[in-house]
C-alpha positions as CSV (number, residue, x, y, z in Angstrom):
1,M,-19.4,-5.1,31.4
2,A,-16.8,-6.5,29.0
3,R,-13.5,-4.7,28.6
4,P,-12.6,-2.9,25.4
5,L,-11.4,-5.1,22.6
6,V,-9.1,-4.0,19.7
7,I,-8.6,-6.5,16.9
8,K,-6.2,-6.1,14.0
9,V,-6.6,-8.3,11.0
10,T,-3.5,-8.5,8.8
11,C,-4.7,-10.7,5.9
12,G,-7.3,-10.7,3.2
13,S,-9.2,-13.3,1.3
14,E,-5.9,-15.2,0.6
15,D,-6.3,-16.5,4.2
16,P,-10.1,-16.8,4.4
17,E,-10.3,-18.7,7.7
18,R,-8.1,-16.3,9.6
19,L,-9.8,-13.3,8.1
20,N,-13.2,-14.7,8.9
21,Q,-12.2,-15.5,12.5
22,A,-11.2,-11.9,13.1
23,F,-14.6,-10.6,11.9
24,T,-16.4,-13.4,13.8
25,V,-14.7,-12.6,17.1
26,A,-15.3,-8.9,16.7
27,S,-19.0,-9.4,15.9
28,A,-19.4,-11.8,18.9
29,A,-17.7,-9.3,21.2
30,V,-20.1,-6.6,20.0
31,A,-23.0,-8.9,20.7
32,M,-21.7,-9.4,24.2
33,G,-21.6,-5.6,24.8
34,A,-17.9,-5.0,24.5
35,E,-16.5,-1.8,23.1
36,V,-15.0,-3.2,19.8
37,S,-12.5,-1.7,17.4
38,L,-11.6,-3.7,14.3
39,W,-8.6,-2.6,12.3
40,L,-8.2,-3.7,8.7
41,T,-4.5,-3.8,7.5
42,G,-2.8,-5.2,4.5
43,E,-5.1,-6.9,2.0
44,A,-7.9,-6.7,4.6
45,A,-8.1,-3.0,3.8
46,W,-10.1,-3.9,0.7
47,L,-13.0,-5.1,2.9
48,G,-13.7,-1.5,3.9
49,L,-15.1,-0.9,0.4
50,P,-18.7,-1.6,-0.6
51,G,-19.2,-5.0,-2.2
52,R,-15.9,-6.5,-1.1
53,A,-17.2,-8.3,2.0
54,E,-20.3,-9.3,0.0
55,E,-18.1,-11.2,-2.5
56,F,-16.3,-13.1,0.3
57,E,-17.5,-16.7,0.8
58,L,-16.4,-19.3,3.3
59,D,-18.3,-22.6,3.9
60,L,-20.2,-22.8,7.2
61,A,-19.4,-19.2,8.1
62,T,-21.7,-16.2,8.7
63,P,-21.6,-13.9,5.7
64,L,-18.7,-11.5,6.1
65,A,-20.8,-8.5,5.2
66,Q,-23.2,-9.3,8.1
67,L,-20.2,-9.5,10.5
68,R,-18.8,-6.2,9.2
69,D,-22.2,-4.5,9.5
70,A,-22.5,-5.7,13.1
71,V,-19.1,-4.1,13.9
72,V,-19.9,-0.9,12.1
73,G,-23.3,-0.6,13.8
74,A,-22.1,-1.0,17.4
75,G,-18.3,-0.7,17.3
76,R,-15.7,0.9,15.2
77,L,-14.1,-0.3,11.9
78,T,-10.9,1.3,10.7
79,V,-8.8,0.9,7.6
80,C,-5.0,1.5,8.1
81,S,-4.0,4.8,6.5
82,Q,-0.8,3.5,4.9
83,C,-2.6,0.4,3.7
84,A,-5.3,2.5,2.2
85,A,-2.9,4.9,0.5
86,R,-0.9,2.0,-1.0
87,R,-4.1,0.7,-2.5
88,G,-5.5,4.1,-3.6
89,I,-8.4,3.9,-1.2
90,V,-9.7,7.2,0.2
91,E,-12.5,7.9,2.8
92,A,-15.1,8.5,0.2
93,D,-14.6,5.0,-1.2
94,L,-15.4,3.3,2.1
95,V,-18.6,1.7,3.5
96,Q,-20.5,4.3,5.5
97,G,-19.3,4.3,9.1
98,V,-15.8,3.0,8.2
99,R,-12.9,5.4,8.8
100,I,-9.2,5.6,7.8
101,A,-6.6,6.2,10.6
102,G,-3.0,5.5,11.3
103,A,-0.6,3.8,13.7
104,A,-0.9,6.6,16.3
105,G,-4.7,5.9,16.5
106,F,-4.1,2.2,16.8
107,A,-1.5,2.7,19.5
108,E,-3.7,5.0,21.4
109,E,-6.5,2.4,21.4
110,V,-4.4,-0.5,22.4
111,L,-2.7,1.4,25.2
112,G,-6.1,2.4,26.8
113,D,-6.9,1.2,30.3
114,G,-8.2,-2.4,30.4
115,V,-7.9,-2.9,26.6
116,Q,-7.5,-6.4,25.2
117,A,-5.8,-6.5,21.8
118,L,-5.8,-9.4,19.4
119,V,-4.0,-9.7,16.0
120,Y,-5.1,-12.1,13.3
């Protein structure tokens, strides 16, 4: 079995390839059976809202909404609490299955036994 994977994405659509890569790796790891947690920080926080991933386009890339749904369906997708607050985002605004949590939750996840953490 694959070890747990925690991914933090620190950019939004201003850096489309890096953003897409984080979601692609998270989705691929989910498909491989890994326990995946994807954290959206900074401008990526917007992608926790309905319609935002659907608007994102990148040539030759799997639609971001499809990647997001794979992570939500079999992993965990979290929007950073401070990032959400700065943007006026609350839990009720989010795609079903997406949560808001803070740095303590992120630290707890990445410090778990056998966890691999990646930052994009």
